[in-house]
N, C-alpha and C positions, 0 to 999 in steps of 0.2 A: 608175101603179104599183099593183099589186095584192098583197094578202096571199096567200101561197102555200098555206098549209094551216091546219087547225084550225077552230074554230067561227066564225071570221071569214073563212074562205077566200073568195077572189075579191072581197072588199070593196076598193074603190078608195081610195087615199090621195092627198090633195092635195099638190102640190109647189109651192114658190115659183118664180116666173118667173126666167129668167136662168140663168147657169151657175155661180153661187156655191155652190149646193148640188149635190153629186154623190151621188145615191142609190146604196146598195149594190146590186150586181147580184143578180138572182134566183138565179144559179148560186152565188154566194158565200153568200147567205142560206140556200139549201138545204143547202150544205155545213156551215155552222155548226150548223144545227138537226138535221142528221143526227148530228153529234157529240154534241149535247145531248139526244138523244131520251129517254134514261133519267134526265136530270137537270133537265129543264125544269118538270115538274109541281110546283107550289107554290113555285117559286123567286122570289127578289127580284132583279130585273134592272135594271142601270144601262146606259142608252144615252147615252154621252158623245159630244159633237159630234153630236147626234141628227139634225140635218137634218129630213127628213120624218117621222122616227120609225119608219121601216120595220122596224128590228131589234126595237125594244121592242114595237111593236104585233104583230109576228109572234110574239114570245115570249108575249104575253098570249093571243093566239089559240090557241097550242099548250099553254096550261095554267099559265103563270107566274102567281103570286099578285098581284104588284105590279111596276110598272115606273116608274123614275125617268128622266126625260128632261132632259138638260142641253144648252142651245143658247143661244149669245150673239147670233146674227144675228136681227134684228127680223122679217124676212119669214119666215124658216124657223120661228121661234117662233110666229108667227101661224098658220102651217099646222099646226103641232103641236097648238095649241089647237083649231083647227077639226076636225082628224082625231079627237082624243079625244072631242069632243062628237058628231061624226057617228057614231062607232063606239059611243057610249054607254058609255064606259069611265072616266068621271071619278072613280069611286070607286077604281079600280085604278091610277090614273095620278097622278104627281106631276111637274109641269112646273116647271123652274127656268131662268129667263132670267139667265144669268151665264156668266162664263168658266169653263173647266174647272177651273182652279186655285182660284178662289173657291168653286165648288161643292164641290170635294174638301175644302177646309178646313172648310166648313160641315158636311159629312157627318161629318168627323172629330170636330168639336166636339159633334155630336149623337150620337156613338158609333154611327153607322149603318154597316152593312157589307152586302155583296152576295154572292149566290150566283154570279151571272154578270155580268160586265162586258164591254161591247162598246165599243171605242174606234175612231172613224173620223175622225181629224183631217184637216185639209187636207193633201194629199199633199206631201211635201217641205218643209214649212214648218219654219223653225228659230227658236229662241229663245235669248237669252242667259241663262246660269245660272252663278253662281260664276266669272265672268270668262271663260267660254268659250261658244262657240256650239254648240248641240246640236240634233238633230232634236226638234221638238215632240213627236212620238210617243214617243220614248225618255224624254223628260223627264216626260211624263204617266204612263207606265208606272212609272217609278221612284218618282214621288210616290204613286201608288196603293198600291204595296207598302210604302213608308215609313210611310204613314198607316194601314196595316192595314185597307184598305177592302174587301178580298176575304176572304170567309169561308174556313175550312178546307175543303179539297176543292173549292173554287170554281174556276171557269174564267174566264180573262181572254183576250179576243180583241182583237188589234190589226190593223186593216186599214191597209195603207200601200201606196204606189205602188211598182212594180217598180224604178223608177230611184232610189229613195231608199236611201241606204246607212245601215244601222243597225249600229253598232259591235258586232261579235261579242263583243269582250272585255267590253263593258258588259252585254250580254245574258247573258253567262256567270254573272253574279251573280244572275240572276233565274231563276225556275223555268220556263224555256222548254221545252216538250214537243216542239213541232213547228213547222215553217215550211213553208207550202204556197203555190204560185203558182196564181192563177186569172185568166187573161187578163192585164190590166195591173196587177193587184193582187196583193199578197202578204199572206197571213194568218199572223200569229204567234199561236201558241196556248200560253198559260201555264196551269199548274195548281198551286194552292197545296195542298201536302200536309203 
């Protein structure tokens, strides 16, 4: 996988072996950064369920000031470390090996907030919360807004599989701007205003 544009254009990112990590497609990355073209310069970016870190490294390549990468898988986290060293970005990168929920709680305690958040959880995964089963993706988005981790005028992108049903009624309480389909993925775009 390569970085698409910016000062790191065409640099190769290492990926863990196997199928546990599903990198975001080039088409989807290009779509996201097309939306962000006027908002990426100097931004603080959060790559949640980072995998290879393609989204965060792309953000840094295009002018983001800092990127936080959260990943719980050991092999993917090792690749993240290698990629940040290979790209010589250790000053602009913060790597967190933890679950998304632990990382979000820590960010909240530290009063950290982000200009742009990208969430790419395992497609279709569900978790129990308050006695009911919910899509992991929806639970994470709700937590991010509840903890106020997105800055005013910030963007939050959620990548989910086309077959995953996200409750439209639950999404109605969130600042959803648009929903777009790219191949087998659906991109939900939120904007805090």
